[in-house]
Structure formats: structure tokens, C-alpha cells
TORPAPA-136228 format. One line per 2 residues: their letters; for each residue x, y, z of N, C-alpha, C, CB. Coordinates in steps of 0.001 Angstrom, whole numbers. Glycine has a CB too. Layout:
<atoms>
a) X:Y:Z:X:Y:Z:X:Y:Z:X:Y:Z | ...
</atoms>
This chain:
<atoms>
mh) -51682:-42417:-12662:-52784:-42569:-11720:-52956:-41395:-10940:-52604:-43696:-10838 | -51884:-40586:-10781:-52001:-39387:-9850:-52907:-38416:-10273:-50756:-38711:-9659
el) -53254:-38372:-11463:-54244:-37315:-12128:-55694:-37838:-11825:-54006:-37168:-13865 | -55765:-39021:-11414:-57244:-39483:-11175:-57824:-38696:-10044:-57356:-41066:-10816
pv) -59269:-38687:-10004:-59790:-38267:-8700:-59649:-39236:-7588:-61172:-37950:-8820 | -59582:-38903:-6497:-59476:-39669:-5211:-60297:-40924:-5243:-59928:-38812:-4019
pw) -61536:-40790:-5603:-62205:-42084:-5473:-61778:-43222:-6481:-63661:-41842:-5620 | -61370:-42649:-7684:-60880:-43631:-8727:-59488:-44161:-8326:-60802:-42943:-10181
ia) -58567:-43331:-7751:-57414:-43881:-7156:-57784:-45100:-6199:-56675:-42763:-6398 | -58762:-44915:-5338:-58994:-45961:-4405:-59476:-47145:-5035:-59894:-45568:-3401
vv) -60208:-47023:-6230:-60833:-48048:-6924:-59778:-48962:-7601:-61793:-47462:-7915 | -58739:-48133:-8225:-57667:-48825:-8892:-56730:-49563:-7964:-56903:-47874:-9689
vl) -56502:-48956:-6751:-55665:-49696:-5692:-56513:-50914:-5194:-55268:-48693:-4401 | -57804:-50686:-4930:-58643:-51772:-4460:-58602:-52954:-5411:-60066:-51297:-4283
vg) -58591:-52832:-6591:-58560:-53895:-7609:-57181:-54728:-7586:-58779:-53230:-9038 | -56191:-53819:-7526:-54787:-54381:-7511:-54713:-55218:-6227:-53617:-53197:-7535
va) -55081:-54635:-5087:-54692:-55504:-3771:-55665:-56591:-3647:-54716:-54635:-2352 | -56914:-56432:-4348:-57836:-57664:-4285:-57244:-58769:-5230:-59400:-57281:-4757
ll) -56624:-58493:-6378:-55921:-59485:-7180:-54746:-60109:-6353:-55388:-58825:-8507 | -53971:-59243:-5640:-52910:-59830:-4850:-53528:-60878:-3721:-52069:-58612:-4152
vg) -54535:-60357:-3131:-55097:-61090:-1997:-55569:-62518:-2621:-56371:-60218:-1282 | -56262:-62377:-3778:-56829:-63584:-4221:-55836:-64563:-4735:-57796:-63314:-5217
li) -54846:-64014:-5227:-53684:-64820:-5880:-52978:-65641:-4684:-52531:-63756:-6675 | -52604:-64830:-3601:-51930:-65466:-2408:-52706:-66424:-1730:-51542:-64505:-1434
yl) -54145:-66180:-1612:-55076:-66999:-953:-55163:-68312:-1669:-56404:-66331:-863 | -55300:-68209:-3081:-55392:-69555:-3854:-54149:-70350:-3749:-55676:-69336:-5367
ia) -52904:-69721:-3946:-51727:-70381:-3802:-51589:-71109:-2452:-50676:-69448:-4004 | -51871:-70362:-1357:-51747:-70854:60:-52493:-72023:269:-52179:-69871:1049
mr) -53884:-71847:-183:-54908:-72901:187:-54487:-74139:-656:-56503:-72418:-144 | -53811:-74051:-1878:-53498:-75184:-2614:-52353:-75869:-2019:-53253:-74858:-3984
va) -51365:-75087:-1488:-50207:-75619:-845:-50741:-76339:453:-49128:-74456:-531 | -51573:-75775:1184:-51965:-76337:2412:-52795:-77549:2146:-52693:-75346:3249
ag) -53440:-77685:991:-54183:-78856:761:-53275:-80077:186:-55325:-78491:-207 | -52002:-79668:-178:-51052:-80689:-493:-50259:-81323:733:-50095:-80103:-1455
gh) -49023:-81278:593:-48298:-81962:1537:-47620:-81129:2524:-47401:-82755:918 | -47877:-79744:2389:-47160:-78862:3335:-48140:-78223:4304:-46369:-77761:2578
ge) -49460:-78674:4356:-50429:-78051:5226:-49941:-78067:6808:-51826:-78829:5033 | -49415:-79088:7177:-48984:-79115:8501:-47803:-78259:8879:-48710:-80410:8815
am) -46928:-78158:7894:-45920:-77061:8110:-46402:-75721:8191:-44970:-77055:7094 | -47398:-75323:7348:-48085:-73995:7357:-48582:-73774:8668:-49220:-73882:6356
ql) -49320:-74790:9222:-50151:-74594:10568:-49105:-74345:11707:-51124:-75989:10957 | -47885:-74603:11550:-46924:-74557:12602:-46306:-73132:12690:-45841:-75631:12369
vs) -46581:-72338:11728:-46259:-70962:11705:-46842:-70258:12956:-46773:-70333:10416 | -46048:-69487:13700:-46347:-69028:14959:-47346:-67762:14685:-44974:-68670:15776
pg) -48570:-67635:15315:-49355:-66482:15344:-48493:-65239:15684:-50473:-66671:16325 | -47589:-65508:16674:-46834:-64241:17098:-45954:-63501:16153:-46000:-64554:18174
ll) -45960:-64155:14915:-45109:-63505:13832:-45900:-62306:13198:-44715:-64598:12664 | -47216:-62529:13333:-48095:-61404:12659:-47848:-60054:13364:-49721:-61759:12750
pa) -47789:-59867:14694:-47666:-58544:15232:-46337:-57808:14743:-47706:-58643:16774 | -45231:-58713:14794:-43907:-58270:14423:-43919:-57830:12863:-42841:-59461:14714
lg) -44457:-58543:12026:-44629:-57991:10643:-45420:-56845:10590:-45205:-58930:9746 | -46488:-56799:11259:-47366:-55599:11313:-46724:-54344:11677:-48426:-55802:12238
iv) -45862:-54466:12800:-45079:-53351:13248:-44208:-52962:12266:-44365:-53605:14421 | -43446:-53821:11555:-42459:-53423:10615:-43225:-52626:9352:-41629:-54774:10127
fa) -44475:-53124:9012:-45200:-52611:7896:-45673:-51211:8363:-46405:-53581:7460 | -46048:-51105:9552:-46532:-49783:10095:-45390:-48708:10126:-47108:-49984:11569
li) -44192:-49080:10607:-43000:-48330:10684:-42627:-47666:9205:-41848:-49306:11229 | -42607:-48568:8266:-42291:-48231:6905:-43294:-47291:6360:-42209:-49445:6057
vg) -44676:-47494:6497:-45586:-46567:6048:-45566:-45281:6785:-46849:-47122:6088 | -45319:-45313:8144:-45222:-44105:8892:-44130:-43234:8302:-44962:-44397:10355
fm) -42965:-43823:7845:-41925:-42938:7333:-42329:-42341:6116:-40665:-43616:7130 | -42864:-43130:5332:-43266:-42734:3857:-44363:-41621:4072:-43907:-44104:2910
aa) -45275:-41770:4904:-46286:-40802:5081:-45820:-39589:5705:-47339:-41324:5823 | -44850:-39673:6646:-44268:-38323:7137:-43462:-37475:5935:-43185:-38653:8412
gv) -42743:-38411:5155:-42073:-37753:3793:-43178:-37006:2917:-41352:-39001:2777 | -44265:-37713:2666:-45353:-37217:1740:-45916:-35994:2337:-46499:-38279:1504
wg) -46374:-36088:3607:-47027:-35006:4172:-46020:-33723:4442:-47690:-35518:5470 | -44741:-34096:4825:-43813:-32988:4864:-43507:-32215:3516:-42564:-33513:5393
dn) -43416:-32916:2392:-43273:-32440:1144:-44525:-31474:857:-43137:-33627:163 | -45732:-31976:1157:-46918:-31242:943:-46914:-29894:1734:-48100:-32101:1326
dk) -46472:-30002:3074:-46260:-28846:3969:-45358:-27793:3304:-45631:-29312:5316 | -44298:-28220:2849:-43267:-27548:2257:-43709:-26628:1012:-42271:-28564:1868
as) -44442:-27503:58:-45042:-26905:-966:-46065:-25928:-683:-45511:-27803:-1715 | -46912:-26100:363:-47963:-25003:684:-47227:-23919:1221:-49099:-25433:1710
da) -46148:-23977:2154:-45349:-22909:2701:-44837:-22036:1640:-44233:-23433:3496 | -44199:-22657:492:-43444:-22009:-505:-44381:-21195:-1238:-42703:-22948:-1388
vs) -45568:-21573:-1584:-46585:-21036:-2445:-47038:-19709:-1624:-47841:-22162:-2733 | -47277:-20007:-141:-47850:-18761:557:-46687:-17801:876:-48644:-19152:1946
ae) -45490:-18237:936:-44361:-17138:1054:-44290:-16500:-207:-42908:-17693:1428 | -44343:-17119:-1249:-44211:-16460:-2599:-45267:-15407:-2755:-44335:-17498:-3768
as) -46475:-15714:-2523:-47684:-14967:-2637:-47555:-13687:-1802:-48890:-15815:-2195 | -47170:-13976:-562:-47106:-12918:416:-46058:-11871:106:-46848:-13491:1747
al) -44847:-12366:-433:-43854:-11525:-866:-44166:-10690:-1969:-42792:-12217:-1152 | -44897:-11321:-2969:-45331:-10463:-4299:-46422:-9506:-3818:-45970:-11460:-5619
rq) -47218:-9871:-3005:-48298:-8938:-2539:-47653:-7712:-1763:-49350:-9734:-1571 | -46768:-8008:-963:-45926:-6971:-393:-45233:-6029:-1379:-44915:-7606:421
vv) -44752:-6588:-2467:-44159:-5681:-3560:-45269:-4670:-4106:-43577:-6608:-4823 | -46416:-5391:-4376:-47602:-4646:-5022:-47852:-3394:-3963:-49071:-5725:-5203
ll) -47958:-3727:-2829:-48490:-2762:-1681:-47331:-1697:-1628:-48735:-3582:-76 | -46170:-1942:-1632:-45004:-912:-1401:-44804:-136:-2616:-43616:-1600:-1021
sd) -45232:-760:-3762:-44950:-4:-5180:-45576:1327:-5271:-45510:-828:-6430 | -46719:1597:-4241:-47488:2796:-4468:-46441:3995:-3952:-49008:2737:-3607
ql) -45366:3626:-3211:-44549:4649:-2680:-43532:5030:-3588:-43977:4277:-1462 | -43437:4397:-4828:-42452:4677:-5736:-42906:5757:-6730:-42057:3442:-6409
pa) -42043:6475:-7499:-42597:7354:-8518:-43595:6621:-9451:-41460:7958:-9340 | -44549:7408:-9937:-45555:6782:-10717:-45102:5912:-11807:-46373:7742:-11246
pa) -44242:6312:-12699:-43780:5344:-13765:-43119:4062:-13288:-42809:6026:-14656 | -42251:4064:-12214:-41697:2938:-11597:-42744:2017:-10997:-40755:3367:-10587
aa) -43619:2656:-10273:-44811:1954:-9663:-45568:1124:-10710:-45802:3000:-9016 | -45912:1734:-11698:-46715:1068:-12872:-46091:8:-13442:-47005:1956:-13969
rm) -44751:225:-13719:-43898:-865:-14258:-43684:-2033:-13370:-42598:-342:-14600 | -43511:-1806:-11967:-43348:-2698:-10980:-44638:-3667:-10963:-43107:-1938:-9667
ra) -45784:-2953:-10931:-46991:-3733:-10954:-47102:-4658:-12145:-48146:-2839:-10925 | -46753:-4161:-13305:-46805:-4859:-14530:-45934:-6039:-14521:-46460:-3996:-15622
lv) -44815:-6031:-13914:-43767:-7086:-13923:-44206:-8185:-12825:-42252:-6424:-13580 | -44965:-7703:-11712:-45550:-8682:-10881:-46563:-9463:-11538:-46088:-8101:-9744
re) -47445:-8853:-12356:-48488:-9394:-13067:-47908:-10481:-14134:-49279:-8224:-13739 | -46891:-10024:-14686:-46156:-10962:-15606:-45732:-12122:-14941:-44982:-10355:-16223
qv) -45049:-11979:-13826:-44582:-13113:-13209:-45612:-14120:-12755:-43823:-12720:-12149 | -46755:-13537:-12221:-47862:-14422:-11698:-48394:-15132:-12951:-49067:-13571:-10908
dh) -48502:-14485:-14044:-49182:-15056:-15243:-48226:-16258:-15688:-49393:-13886:-16477 | -46887:-16051:-15600:-46045:-17082:-16005:-46052:-18287:-14966:-44654:-16508:-16201
av) -46164:-17991:-13713:-46166:-19047:-12820:-47363:-19898:-12921:-46025:-18563:-11522 | -48501:-19301:-13077:-49796:-19960:-13248:-49837:-20770:-14429:-50882:-19008:-13303
ht) -49550:-20149:-15579:-49898:-20758:-16840:-48579:-21550:-17460:-50448:-19580:-17849 | -47486:-21317:-17071:-46306:-21930:-17551:-45670:-22870:-16571:-45367:-20919:-17935
ew) -45337:-22437:-15354:-44638:-23279:-14442:-45482:-24262:-13806:-43995:-22518:-13453 | -46761:-23859:-13464:-47603:-24868:-12887:-47953:-26106:-13690:-48782:-24261:-12525
pe) -48255:-26161:-14879:-48516:-27301:-15695:-46953:-28134:-15720:-49129:-26752:-17309 | -45759:-27446:-15749:-44594:-28182:-15741:-44523:-28815:-14366:-43383:-27325:-16078
mr) -44770:-28149:-13281:-44580:-28894:-11949:-45497:-29966:-11940:-44804:-28025:-10680 | -46760:-29933:-12372:-47635:-30964:-12359:-47052:-32329:-12921:-48793:-30529:-13095
kq) -46365:-31997:-14004:-45693:-33174:-14828:-44293:-33455:-14158:-45473:-32757:-16509 | -43825:-32684:-13173:-42569:-32749:-12516:-41399:-32526:-13581:-42444:-34135:-11775
ha) -41571:-31465:-14407:-40756:-31189:-15452:-40068:-29881:-15152:-41509:-31179:-16718 | -40514:-29163:-14191:-40069:-27835:-13712:-38649:-27878:-13328:-40892:-27353:-12538
tl) -37734:-26938:-13705:-36384:-26871:-13390:-36037:-25510:-12987:-35570:-27316:-14486 | -34899:-25308:-12178:-34299:-24039:-11768:-33557:-23510:-13029:-33299:-24223:-10489
ad) -33496:-24124:-14115:-32833:-23369:-15331:-33686:-22385:-15784:-32493:-24250:-16533 | -34991:-22430:-15689:-35922:-21510:-16230:-35780:-20219:-15282:-37443:-22155:-16273
vp) -35241:-19215:-15843:-34876:-17893:-15073:-36274:-17051:-15099:-33515:-16976:-15877 | -36590:-16681:-13881:-37876:-15790:-13782:-37652:-14466:-14133:-38468:-15749:-12428
ta) -37693:-14320:-15485:-37290:-12843:-16132:-38059:-11698:-15434:-37676:-12748:-17807 | -39292:-11757:-15277:-40028:-10700:-14599:-39581:-10390:-13241:-41401:-11026:-14540
lv) -39163:-11323:-12458:-38691:-11045:-11125:-37349:-10498:-11098:-38729:-12217:-10316 | -36434:-10870:-12155:-35240:-10234:-12201:-35264:-8910:-12650:-34418:-10902:-12916
qa) -36116:-8546:-13655:-36409:-7171:-14094:-36967:-6325:-13117:-37271:-7156:-15174 | -37768:-6990:-12247:-38368:-6225:-11010:-37188:-5770:-9999:-39468:-7241:-10170
qd) -36384:-6681:-9821:-35144:-6294:-8889:-34240:-5289:-9558:-34231:-7591:-8520 | -34083:-5321:-10842:-33159:-4272:-11335:-33924:-2919:-11371:-32587:-4648:-12793
la) -35330:-2967:-11550:-35950:-1643:-11507:-36018:-1060:-10085:-37348:-1719:-12092 | -36191:-2134:-9056:-36075:-1667:-7732:-34861:-1007:-7197:-36301:-2661:-6984
ls) -33781:-1469:-7849:-32335:-1108:-7472:-32093:274:-8210:-31185:-2325:-7972 | -32750:447:-9328:-32437:1506:-10111:-33268:2868:-9929:-32544:1025:-11414
vq) -34348:2692:-8954:-35133:3842:-8806:-34415:4825:-7984:-36432:3526:-8236 | -34576:6177:-8290:-33804:7145:-7579:-34806:7732:-6539:-33167:8260:-8566
ar) -34753:7211:-5285:-35466:7506:-4169:-35161:8986:-3825:-35132:6532:-3053 | -36292:9756:-3637:-36205:11194:-3246:-36587:11568:-1680:-37177:11975:-4209
ts) -37412:10544:-1226:-37845:10919:219:-37440:9543:902:-39618:11362:412 | -37462:9791:2352:-37186:8788:3256:-38220:7629:3150:-37143:9373:4617
gq) -39396:7988:2877:-40425:6894:2436:-40141:5944:1332:-41623:7522:2030 | -39678:6635:274:-39260:5940:-919:-37984:5061:-733:-39026:6954:-1998
ve) -37153:5616:1:-35877:4864:459:-36363:3574:1220:-34899:5830:1480 | -37186:3802:2142:-37607:2569:2891:-38428:1509:1992:-38511:3021:4133
aq) -39266:2110:1181:-40121:1277:280:-39160:438:-573:-41100:2187:-655 | -38236:1177:-1135:-37149:650:-2069:-36419:-540:-1434:-36083:1794:-2413
re) -35990:-367:-171:-35298:-1334:663:-36304:-2724:730:-34999:-616:2228 | -37538:-2327:1195:-38331:-3362:1570:-38900:-4116:201:-39464:-2785:2519
iv) -38978:-3568:-925:-39221:-4146:-2110:-38223:-5078:-2596:-39418:-3213:-2988 | -36928:-4711:-2520:-35822:-5445:-2862:-35794:-6835:-1971:-34551:-4529:-2654
as) -36010:-6504:-691:-36103:-7770:163:-37228:-8599:-134:-36180:-7464:1594 | -38416:-8053:-376:-39577:-9021:-854:-39339:-9645:-2098:-40893:-8326:-1008
lk) -38628:-9055:-3018:-38390:-9815:-4314:-37424:-10904:-3985:-37808:-8882:-5505 | -36451:-10593:-3071:-35610:-11809:-2748:-36252:-12821:-2146:-34548:-11537:-1939
da) -37287:-12589:-1324:-38040:-13607:-674:-38826:-14422:-1701:-38962:-12997:359 | -39337:-13620:-2740:-40122:-14256:-3737:-39433:-15232:-4567:-40681:-13309:-4557
ld) -38166:-14783:-4879:-37247:-15761:-5618:-36863:-16966:-4734:-35909:-15026:-6090 | -36771:-16803:-3534:-36189:-17923:-2712:-37445:-18877:-2537:-35521:-17383:-1197
ar) -38700:-18257:-2496:-39914:-19217:-2264:-40189:-19924:-3504:-41243:-18465:-1809 | -40026:-19174:-4724:-40151:-19842:-6016:-39148:-20922:-6371:-40090:-18857:-7027
rq) -37964:-20689:-5779:-36932:-21744:-5853:-37314:-22986:-5234:-35707:-21316:-5249 | -37832:-22828:-3840:-38315:-23864:-2984:-39366:-24682:-3631:-38821:-23303:-1744
ri) -40169:-23834:-4188:-41504:-24379:-4805:-41108:-25298:-5972:-42516:-23141:-5366 | -40198:-24900:-6706:-39754:-25818:-7848:-39092:-26977:-7435:-38868:-25164:-8773
iv) -38099:-26891:-6440:-37483:-28078:-5880:-38415:-29084:-5370:-36605:-27721:-4832 | -39479:-28603:-4572:-40357:-29523:-3927:-41274:-30205:-4919:-41148:-28825:-2882
ss) -41373:-29471:-5994:-42480:-29975:-7091:-41917:-31431:-7760:-42679:-28682:-8456 | -40566:-31610:-7447:-39992:-32894:-8056:-40059:-34093:-7126:-38508:-32688:-8453
sh) -40443:-33745:-5938:-40457:-34831:-4863:-41543:-35914:-5151:-40739:-34179:-3418 | -41237:-37162:-4905:-42227:-38110:-4895:-41614:-39337:-4204:-42745:-38387:-6310
vn) -42463:-40403:-4043:-42002:-41592:-3414:-41396:-42571:-4466:-43155:-42241:-2646 | -40173:-42869:-4189:-39446:-43680:-5430:-39953:-45066:-5338:-37711:-43719:-5359
av) -39601:-45566:-6571:-40012:-47029:-6879:-39465:-47988:-5787:-39438:-47505:-8341 | -38304:-47911:-5234:-37740:-48797:-4164:-38693:-48718:-2974:-36241:-48358:-3733
kw) -39246:-47593:-2472:-40057:-47652:-1289:-41396:-48368:-1713:-40301:-46174:-681 | -41975:-48110:-2893:-43102:-48661:-3267:-43138:-50106:-3324:-43427:-48162:-4387
ig) -41822:-50678:-3792:-41645:-52101:-3999:-41490:-52691:-2477:-40296:-52414:-5007 | -40909:-51871:-1705:-40723:-52448:-356:-42137:-52595:448:-39700:-51497:468
vl) -42871:-51446:316:-44281:-51617:902:-45018:-52739:254:-45130:-50323:736 | -45104:-52808:-877:-45948:-53871:-1598:-45350:-55316:-1203:-45898:-53636:-3304
al) -44075:-55442:-1072:-43323:-56629:-756:-43750:-57015:678:-41744:-56388:-886 | -43646:-56055:1521:-43952:-56299:2957:-45497:-56804:3152:-43685:-54906:3798
aa) -46381:-55959:2333:-47817:-56426:2321:-47981:-57645:1966:-48633:-55737:1531 | -47216:-58241:880:-47373:-59521:312:-46847:-60539:1513:-46514:-59633:-1147
vm) -45757:-60225:2102:-45261:-61193:3112:-46300:-61417:4188:-43942:-60698:3756 | -46926:-60015:4633:-47938:-60179:5746:-49080:-61090:5316:-48528:-58784:6182
li) -49472:-61009:4093:-50674:-61769:3585:-50395:-63221:3645:-51052:-61375:2123 | -48988:-63570:3281:-48617:-64854:3269:-48640:-65488:4622:-47377:-64948:2686
ai) -48083:-64766:5573:-48143:-65049:7067:-49541:-65425:7474:-47681:-63805:7914 | -50408:-64465:7233:-51824:-64623:7669:-52342:-65862:7076:-52718:-63423:7263
ac) -52184:-66234:5769:-52620:-67418:5267:-52205:-68629:5759:-52400:-67439:4122 | -50872:-68756:6264:-50233:-69779:6892:-50969:-69976:8192:-48770:-69502:7058
vh) -51085:-68884:9055:-51584:-69090:10297:-52918:-69628:10439:-51518:-67991:10929 | -53784:-69205:9452:-55183:-69507:9187:-55366:-70665:8266:-55861:-68330:8623
sv) -54452:-71225:7804:-54708:-72229:6739:-55606:-73331:7123:-53458:-72819:6288 | -55721:-73584:8502:-56611:-74689:8831:-58092:-74372:8545:-56439:-75055:10289
nr) -58431:-73159:8464:-59800:-72702:8270:-59886:-71802:7023:-60300:-71945:9529 | -60342:-72080:5956:-60315:-71216:4784:-61176:-70004:4857:-60699:-71968:3626
rs) -62030:-69988:5560:-62973:-68812:5763:-62244:-67758:6657:-64389:-69292:6475 | -61792:-68145:7719:-61098:-67375:8613:-59855:-66817:7912:-60771:-68170:9830
al) -59151:-67480:7103:-58054:-67164:6297:-58446:-66012:5404:-57596:-68362:5512 | -59459:-66134:4627:-59859:-65234:3711:-60358:-63879:4380:-60890:-65877:2883
la) -61066:-64013:5463:-61657:-62949:6160:-60466:-62056:6711:-62615:-63501:7304 | -59509:-62602:7290:-58352:-62047:7897:-57520:-61494:6884:-57621:-63008:8685
ma) -57350:-62048:5623:-56540:-61412:4494:-57319:-60281:3920:-56190:-62446:3341 | -58621:-60486:3854:-59523:-59445:3243:-59413:-58051:4089:-61106:-60013:3238
ly) -59433:-58265:5535:-59345:-57174:6341:-57908:-56607:6264:-59757:-57540:7725 | -56857:-57212:6332:-55482:-56669:6111:-55452:-56065:4727:-54358:-57791:6259
ga) -56063:-56630:3706:-56028:-55993:2342:-56755:-54599:2334:-56721:-56963:1274 | -57800:-54600:3014:-58500:-53316:3143:-57651:-52256:3721:-59711:-53460:3972
av) -56896:-52543:4728:-55846:-51649:5430:-54868:-51204:4487:-55107:-52359:6575 | -54383:-52133:3637:-53343:-51825:2681:-53930:-50822:1619:-52804:-53161:1998
vv) -55203:-50997:1231:-55818:-50154:268:-55958:-48794:756:-57095:-50664:-125 | -56363:-48607:1935:-56341:-47350:2637:-54995:-46515:2568:-56665:-47638:4048
vv) -54075:-47287:2912:-52751:-46624:2998:-52234:-46258:1734:-51772:-47445:3649 | -52116:-47211:776:-51640:-47091:-512:-52460:-45861:-1249:-51800:-48508:-1243
am) -53722:-45848:-1281:-54546:-44736:-1919:-54276:-43573:-1321:-55981:-44920:-1872 | -53988:-43484:29:-53777:-42149:634:-52366:-41600:166:-53863:-42243:2260
lv) -51385:-42584:222:-50101:-42071:-286:-50064:-41736:-1777:-49046:-43064:-8 | -50645:-42373:-2538:-50757:-42107:-4017:-51305:-40859:-4389:-51543:-43078:-4659
aq) -52552:-40554:-3622:-53328:-39287:-3831:-52552:-38017:-3483:-54600:-39317:-2990 | -51534:-38148:-2565:-50631:-37008:-2157:-49180:-37192:-2316:-50839:-36690:-779
de) -48846:-38196:-3212:-47405:-38417:-3349:-46577:-37394:-3991:-47198:-39569:-4045 | -47364:-36596:-4915:-46687:-35558:-5623:-47340:-34234:-5250:-46720:-35807:-7144
pf) -46714:-33212:-4634:-47231:-32153:-4160:-48169:-31324:-4882:-46343:-31523:-3829 | -47806:-31142:-6305:-48327:-30281:-7232:-49292:-31175:-8257:-47104:-29518:-7961
tg) -49420:-32438:-8120:-50205:-33243:-9046:-51457:-33717:-8538:-49480:-34352:-9475 | -52532:-33895:-9310:-53694:-34496:-8904:-54681:-33571:-8208:-53358:-35576:-8079
hl) -55733:-34004:-7825:-56863:-33103:-7165:-56401:-32716:-5890:-58275:-33817:-6982 | -55506:-33216:-5248:-55129:-32933:-3851:-53810:-31933:-3968:-54793:-34413:-2996
gq) -53311:-31731:-5230:-52088:-31020:-5277:-52355:-29484:-5038:-51390:-31285:-6640 | -51198:-28905:-4669:-51184:-27465:-4490:-51718:-26595:-5840:-49662:-27074:-4113
kp) -52553:-25721:-5582:-52928:-24930:-6643:-52557:-23517:-6631:-54222:-25018:-6772 | -52533:-22754:-7743:-51886:-21429:-7611:-52891:-20282:-7320:-51112:-21109:-8902
dl) -53917:-20709:-6485:-54924:-19691:-6068:-54359:-18544:-5317:-55969:-20311:-5229 | -53429:-18711:-4405:-52873:-17573:-3664:-52052:-16640:-4732:-51891:-18131:-2424
le) -51412:-17228:-5531:-50679:-16355:-6514:-51561:-15418:-7350:-49897:-17229:-7470 | -52709:-16120:-7819:-53648:-15360:-8607:-54406:-14245:-7802:-54640:-16319:-9215
qv) -54440:-14252:-6484:-54989:-13177:-5679:-53993:-11904:-5684:-55240:-13721:-4187 | -52717:-12456:-5964:-51639:-11331:-5828:-51886:-10287:-7145:-49947:-12063:-5856
lp) -52465:-10808:-8098:-52543:-10042:-9348:-53126:-8492:-9080:-53521:-10882:-10391 | -52399:-7509:-9329:-52875:-6098:-9252:-54027:-5841:-10078:-51830:-5155:-9637
st) -54949:-5180:-9594:-56114:-4721:-10490:-55509:-3646:-11473:-57402:-4059:-9576 | -56136:-3529:-12696:-55762:-2466:-13714:-56708:-1461:-13754:-55611:-2975:-15076
</atoms>
């Protein structure tokens, strides 16, 4: 479902929540029409705010984690692109053969990240076991250059530091790509939503229309929350996932 456009995610969640609301409503009204209607009416309305606060706290913690992971992913991609761009700019200070080779290695690394690593990250299959050969070779090249001027010495030092930053940012990008909201949290949120719907049905069991209206309003809020979390659950997946645009801009022109 993460690969669907956001409107379709909302539609799928809406259908699922509507089925939940309808099922709870039908069961609650049938129980109320039986011999337990009086007991249901005795459920205190003061229970609803407490349940609502618990639900809001859980959703808040989940949203903070999801948005935090997306911020980390964005920062990692920006840092990697900036570091590689710095390498490209500083490579002009190196001897001509080394400069050309350095730019070729940067291009190779960006191509590998865009066409190999990104699809794997979208599937959450990327691992740190995949060695960035181009970056390692670029480091070896930078360390092996025989600098002849003070400018080349400084450029060599900065290139080595930038390549290290690019490796660190890539590592962070791959680590964050595997983050997601686990099944236990999803089950907890949906269970709390179901409990809240049952409580609403009990409080309003004396009036079926008010019960359905209250449950529908709360269900709409659940749809918004769940759809928002699903759309951004995995930082590199779906239409709102991080794109390799910044890395593609690093590609040196030939």
C-alpha cells in the first residue's frame, strides 16, 4: 500500500475504517437492543476524553518517529550530495589525469546510488554489506595523488574529508531506509481506535443516530491519522519518499 498515490492510500484506509465502524455499530446496537442496553447506557461519558488522550499520545509518538526518520533521510541525502559536489569542485585543483578520474568515479557512484541503491531502499532491501566501490577507489586516488603545490595539498586534504563525509551520509541513508512503523504499533493504534469506537457506541447507545454520527466523526479522524502515517511510514518508499534528485545534480558534465 505504500507504493500507492496518497489519495488511493486514503481511499483504502477509509474503506477499512468504515468497515470497522460499521461492524462495531451493528454489534453494539444489537447488544443494546438485547438485555444489556441499560448497562451500556451506564458507561460514563467521562471515559471518552481519557481514551482520546491516550490515542492522541500514541499517535503523537508514532508521528514524531515517522517525521523524524524522514528528516534524517532528507538530511543524509543533502549531506551526501553536498560532499560529492565538493569533491567535484575541488578536483579541478588536482593534476589533470587525477581530476578526470576523480570526476568519473563520482559519476559512477551517483549512477550506482540512483539506479541500484534507490530501488533497493524503496523495497527496504538495502544493506551496508554493499561496498561503495567507486567511493573507496576515489579515496584511494585522493590519497595517492602526489601534490606539488600548497593548493593541491589543501585540495587533497579537503577531498579526503569530503569523501569521508559522503561515506558517512550514505551509511546513514541506508540505515534510515529500513525504518518503518512496526506491526505492534499499528495493532496498538487500531486496537485503541476500536476501543474508542466501542466506548462511543456505549455512551450513545440510547440514540442510534447520534451514535452513528459520533462514530463516523471519530472514524474520519482515524482515517486522516492512519493515511498520513502510512503515506510517510517508509522514508524512501511511495510518492512522498525521498528522491535522488539532489544526487543527480552532482553529476559532473562531460
